[in-house]
C-alpha positions in Angstrom: -22.9 -20.8 -8.1 -20.2 -19.3 -5.9 -18.1 -16.7 -7.6 -14.3 -16.5 -7.2 -14.7 -13.3 -5.1 -17.2 -15.1 -2.8 -14.6 -17.8 -2.0 -12.3 -15.2 -0.3 -12.9 -14.8 3.4 -11.3 -12.2 5.6 -9.2 -13.4 8.6 -10.4 -11.6 11.6 -7.7 -9.4 13.1 -5.3 -10.9 10.5 -1.7 -9.9 10.1 1.4 -11.0 8.2 1.8 -13.7 10.9 -1.6 -15.2 10.4 0.3 -17.3 7.7 2.1 -20.5 8.9 5.9 -20.5 8.7 6.5 -16.8 9.2 7.9 -14.8 12.1 8.5 -11.1 12.7 10.0 -8.5 15.1 10.3 -4.8 15.6 12.6 -2.9 18.0 13.7 0.6 18.9 17.3 1.1 17.7 17.5 4.9 18.2 17.0 6.0 14.6 13.8 7.7 15.9 13.5 9.4 19.3 11.3 6.9 21.0 9.4 4.7 18.6 10.3 1.3 17.1 12.4 1.8 13.9 14.0 -1.5 12.8 11.9 -4.6 11.9 12.2 -7.9 10.2 10.0 -10.5 8.5 11.5 -14.0 8.6 10.3 -17.1 6.7 11.2 -20.5 8.2 12.6 -21.4 4.8 13.5 -19.5 1.6 10.3 -18.5 -0.1 9.3 -17.8 -3.7 9.4 -14.0 -4.1 8.1 -11.3 -6.3 8.4 -7.5 -6.0 7.4 -4.2 -7.7 9.3 -1.0 -7.2 9.0 2.8 -7.5 9.3 4.2 -11.0 11.0 7.3 -9.7 14.3 7.9 -11.5 16.0 8.5 -8.1 15.9 5.0 -6.6 17.3 4.5 -3.1 20.2 2.1 -2.3 18.0 -0.5 -0.5 16.1 -1.1 -3.7 19.3 -1.9 -5.6 20.3 -4.3 -2.9 16.9 -6.0 -2.9 17.0 -6.3 -6.7 20.5 -7.9 -6.4 19.1 -10.4 -3.9 16.2 -11.3 -6.2 18.6 -11.9 -9.1 19.9 -15.0 -7.2 17.0 -17.3 -8.0 14.2 -15.0 -6.8 13.9 -16.6 -3.3 13.9 -14.5 -0.2 13.9 -15.6 3.4 14.1 -12.3 5.4 13.2 -8.7 4.8 15.0 -6.2 7.0 13.4 -2.8 7.3 14.2 0.5 8.9 12.2 3.8 9.3 13.5 7.4 9.9 16.2 7.3 7.2 15.5 6.5 3.5 19.1 6.0 2.6 18.3 7.7 -0.7 20.5 10.0 -2.8 23.5 9.0 -0.5 25.9 7.9 -3.3 28.5 5.1 -2.8 28.3 5.3 1.0 24.6 4.8 0.9 25.0 1.7 -1.3 27.7 0.3 0.9 25.5 0.9 3.9 22.6 -1.0 2.3 24.8 -4.0 1.5 26.2 -3.9 5.0 22.6 -3.8 6.4 21.9 -6.9 4.4 25.1 -8.6 5.6 24.3 -7.8 9.3 20.8 -9.2 9.0 21.9 -12.4 7.3 24.6 -13.0 10.0 22.2 -12.3 12.9 19.3 -14.4 11.4 21.7 -17.1 10.1 20.5 -17.0 6.5 22.3 -16.5 3.2 22.9 -12.8 2.3 21.2 -13.2 -1.1 18.1 -14.4 0.8 17.7 -11.0 2.5 15.8 -8.1 1.1 16.4 -4.6 2.4 13.8 -1.7 2.7 14.2 1.7 4.2 11.8 4.7 4.6 12.2 8.2 6.0 14.1 11.3 5.3 15.9 11.5 1.9 19.6 12.6 1.7 20.8 11.5 5.1 23.3 8.8 5.8 22.4 5.7 7.7 23.6 5.6 11.3 25.1 2.1 11.0 26.0 1.7 14.6 22.3 2.0 15.5 21.3 -0.3 12.6 23.7 -2.9 14.0 22.3 -2.4 17.5 18.8 -2.8 16.3 19.4 -5.9 14.2 21.1 -7.5 17.2 18.0 -6.9 19.3 15.7 -8.7 16.8 14.2 -11.9 18.0 11.5 -12.9 15.5 8.5 -14.7 16.8 5.1 -15.8 15.4 2.7 -14.1 17.9 0.4 -11.2 17.3 2.5 -8.8 19.4 5.5 -9.5 17.1 3.4 -8.6 14.1 2.3 -5.4 15.7 5.9 -4.6 16.6 7.0 -5.0 13.0 4.1 -3.0 11.7 5.0 -0.2 14.1 8.7 -0.2 13.3 8.0 0.6 9.6 5.9 3.7 10.1 6.9 7.3 9.4 4.1 9.9 9.4 1.4 7.2 9.6 -1.1 7.5 12.3 -2.1 3.9 12.4 -0.6 0.5 11.7 -1.9 -1.3 8.6 -2.4 -5.0 8.3 -4.8 -7.7 7.2 -5.2 -11.3 6.2 -7.5 -13.3 4.0 -8.1 -17.0 3.2 -9.4 -19.2 0.4 -9.5 -22.8 -0.5 -7.1 -23.5 -3.3 -6.2 -26.9 -4.7 -8.2 -28.5 -1.9 -6.2 -26.7 0.8 -6.8 -23.7 2.9 -4.5 -20.9 1.8 -3.8 -17.9 4.0 -2.4 -14.5 2.8 -1.4 -11.7 5.2 -0.1 -8.2 4.6 1.5 -5.2 6.3 2.1 -1.8 4.9 3.2 1.8 5.7 2.3 4.9 3.8 0.8 8.3 4.5 2.4 11.0 2.3 4.1 11.2 -1.2 1.5 8.6 -2.2 1.2 8.5 -6.0 2.4 5.1 -7.2 4.0 3.7 -9.3 4.9 3.2 -6.3 4.8 5.9 -3.7 6.2 6.5 -0.2 4.8 3.2 0.8 6.2 -0.2 1.7 4.0 -3.3 1.4 4.9 -6.8 2.6 2.7 -9.8 1.8 3.1 -13.4 3.1 1.4 -16.5 2.0 1.6 -20.3 2.4 0.5 -20.8 -1.2 2.8 -23.1 -3.3 3.8 -21.0 -6.4 6.9 -20.4 -8.4 8.5 -16.9 -8.5 7.7 -16.2 -12.1 4.0 -17.0 -11.7 3.9 -15.0 -8.5 5.5 -12.0 -10.2 2.9 -12.2 -13.0 0.1 -12.1 -10.4 1.6 -9.3 -8.4 2.2 -7.1 -11.4 -1.4 -7.5 -12.5 -2.9 -6.9 -9.1 -0.6 -3.9 -8.4 -2.0 -2.1 -11.4 -5.5 -2.5 -10.0 -4.8 -1.7 -6.3 -1.6 0.0 -5.1 -1.2 1.9 -8.4 -4.7 3.2 -8.0 -4.2 5.2 -4.8 -3.0 8.8 -4.6 -2.6 11.3 -1.7 -0.6 14.2 -3.1 0.6 13.4 -6.6 4.2 12.9 -5.5 6.2 9.7 -6.0 9.0 8.7 -3.7 12.4 7.0 -4.1 12.2 4.0 -1.9 9.1 2.1 -2.2 8.1 -1.4 -3.0 5.7 -4.2 -2.5 7.1 -7.7 -1.9 5.4 -11.1 -1.7 6.9 -14.2 0.0 5.3 -17.6 -0.7 6.6 -20.5 1.4 4.4 -23.2 0.0 3.3 -24.6 3.4 -0.3 -25.0 2.3 0.8 -28.1 0.4 -1.4 -27.9 -2.7 -0.2 -28.5 -6.3 2.0 -25.7 -7.7 0.1 -22.7 -8.9 0.5 -21.4 -12.4 -1.8 -19.4 -14.7 -3.0 -22.8 -16.0 -4.1 -24.0 -12.6 -7.9 -24.4 -12.1 -7.7 -22.1 -9.0 -5.4 -19.5 -10.5 -8.1 -16.9 -10.6 -8.9 -17.6 -7.0 -5.3 -17.0 -6.0 -5.1 -13.7 -8.0 -8.4 -12.6 -6.3 -6.9 -13.5 -2.9 -3.8 -11.4 -3.6 -6.1 -8.6 -4.8 -8.2 -8.7 -1.6 -5.0 -8.3 0.5 -3.5 -5.6 -1.8 -6.8 -3.6 -2.0 -7.3 -3.7 1.7 -3.8 -2.3 2.3 -4.1 0.2 -0.4 -7.3 1.6 1.0 -5.8 1.8 4.5 -2.9 3.8 3.1 -5.2 6.2 1.2 -7.4 6.6 4.3 -4.3 7.4 6.4 -3.1 10.1 4.1 -1.3 12.9 5.9 -3.9 15.1 7.6 -6.7 13.2 6.0 -10.2 13.0 7.5 -11.9 11.1 4.7 -11.3 8.1 2.4 -12.5 8.9 -1.1 -13.3 6.1 -3.5 -14.0 6.9 -7.2 -15.8 4.2 -9.2 -15.8 4.7 -13.0 -18.1 2.3 -15.0 -19.2 2.1 -18.6 -15.9 3.1 -20.1 -14.5 2.0 -23.5 -11.3 0.6 -22.0 -10.0 -0.6 -18.6 -7.1 1.8 -18.6 -9.4 4.7 -19.5 -11.6 3.9 -16.5 -8.6 3.6 -14.2 -7.0 6.8 -15.5 -10.2 8.9 -15.1 -10.8 7.5 -11.6 -7.3 8.3 -10.5 -7.3 11.8 -12.0 -10.5 12.6 -10.2 -9.3 11.3 -6.8 -5.9 13.0 -7.2 -7.4 16.5 -8.1 -6.5 19.0 -5.4 -9.8 20.8 -6.2 -11.8 17.7 -5.7 -9.9 16.8 -2.6 -10.5 20.2 -1.1 -14.2 20.2 -2.0 -14.5 16.8 -0.3 -12.8 18.2 2.8 -15.4 21.1 2.9 -18.3 18.7 2.2 -19.0 20.8 -1.0 -20.9 18.9 -3.7 -19.2 20.8 -6.4 -19.4 18.3 -9.3 -17.8 20.9 -11.5 -14.5 19.9 -9.9 -15.1 16.3 -11.1 -15.8 17.1 -14.7 -12.8 19.4 -14.7 -10.5 16.6 -13.6 -12.1 14.2 -16.1 -11.6 16.6 -19.0 -7.9 16.9 -18.4 -7.3 13.2 -17.8 -6.2 12.6 -21.3 -9.0 10.2 -22.0 -11.3 10.9 -24.9 -15.0 10.5 -24.1 -18.4 12.0 -24.9 -19.3 14.5 -22.2 -23.0 14.3 -23.1 -23.1 10.6 -21.9 -21.6 11.2 -18.4 -23.6 10.6 -15.2 -22.1 11.6 -11.8 -23.4 10.9 -8.3 -22.1 11.3 -4.7 -23.2 8.0 -3.1 -26.8 7.7 -4.2 -27.3 11.4 -4.9 -27.3 12.0 -8.6 -25.9 15.5 -9.6 -25.3 15.0 -13.3 -27.3 13.0 -15.9 -26.2 12.6 -19.5 -24.0 15.7 -19.1 -26.8 17.8 -17.8 -27.1 19.1 -14.2 -29.7 17.5 -12.0 -31.6 19.3 -9.2 -30.6 17.8 -5.8 -30.7 18.7 -2.1 -27.5 20.6 -1.2 -28.2 19.8 2.4 -28.6 16.1 1.8 -25.4 16.1 -0.3 -23.4 18.0 2.4 -24.6 15.5 5.0 -23.4 12.6 2.9 -20.0 14.3 2.2 -19.4 14.7 5.9 -19.0 10.9 6.2 -15.5 9.6 6.7 -15.9 7.4 3.6 -17.2 8.9 0.4 -17.9 7.2 -2.9 -18.1 9.1 -6.2 -19.8 7.3 -9.0 -19.0 8.2 -12.6 -20.9 6.4 -15.4 -19.4 6.9 -18.9 -22.2 5.0 -20.7 -19.8 4.2 -23.6 -18.6 0.6 -22.9 -18.3 -2.2 -20.4 -15.0 -1.5 -18.6 -14.6 -0.1 -15.1 -11.9 1.2 -12.8 -11.6 2.3 -9.1 -9.2 4.6 -7.4 -8.7 5.7 -3.8 -7.5 8.8 -2.1 -8.2 11.2 0.7 -9.3 14.8 1.3 -6.8 17.7 1.3 -6.7 19.4 4.7 -4.9 22.2 6.6 -3.0 19.5 8.5 -1.4 18.2 5.4 0.4 21.5 4.9 1.4 21.6 8.6 2.8 18.1 8.5 4.9 18.6 5.4 6.0 22.1 6.3 7.9 20.6 9.3 8.7 17.1 8.2 12.5 17.4 8.9 12.2 19.6 12.0 
């Protein structure tokens, strides 16, 4: 019998615009020297919406404006985004600028102000250059083609080296449902949330409350399980827009295909999360930590994320050093209680620890495996049935170089 996960199919070369009823654009407004820096996602009609935001106490003005928009019925039709300037820690002027940015976008796109969400990313503590924002917004001409999706994905980048997008499909309620995503994120990645922006579009028919329920659950298993450097930023959010164009019965947690919808959202979110982790500043490797056999789900997730976030583990992975002592050191300070004598650890298929005891292994074989650009660390707790996964990257010399000159 086909499992829920097997019902999910990846959309080849998919983007946020693989979903019917959405358009996008990205332009160069002059906030950055030469690259695109203002973008928009536009739904043909107001869409059911859900969002999750950074937990940093310092929250940037755009987040407050977006929360205000969501308070008016939780429907959004457009998301206006800029890079280069975070509009964070900018006081009353920054708040006024964020509201003005919303007003400008609403006027240009001919939608209601409270149907516009605002997102910004870039340098903290600098005021928005509103003349350039206005110029950029006036240039926006949203379209549904692949080049428009690429333009938007480019406009939201900061220190990212690649654009990040995907799309997946599944049959729900007898209809083919499509879900696409775009994201940015490279440094200060340690959600809840990090310096990352995630935007997800879908033609699923779902109310905002049920959508929020699904997003909150999925975020804890995907976006909140990535880390690059342990720092959490001021601006970041993930937002989902659902326009209902697929035409099936309204989704709720009681719907027979609810689990399939959640799995579809998880597929898109996990894809974007892994791309963010892989593109960590200066990174050369994607590290995945899989923890199985834990007593509790949260225990497994916490252990996995502590391991992948350890600077010592990250440095060892950069040097292709199979130093499993770094892993048990991270596990031991994770705050999770477990029996060390039950733990098994392996790099890929290379077992290095069995029941808390070292195992003889080929250093050469291990080094060869750790030189791959994708590494999986398996940790078996052998105490229960719960599991958790986290994603991160190696720590390199380039990370220091990038962040030593971020503003210069």
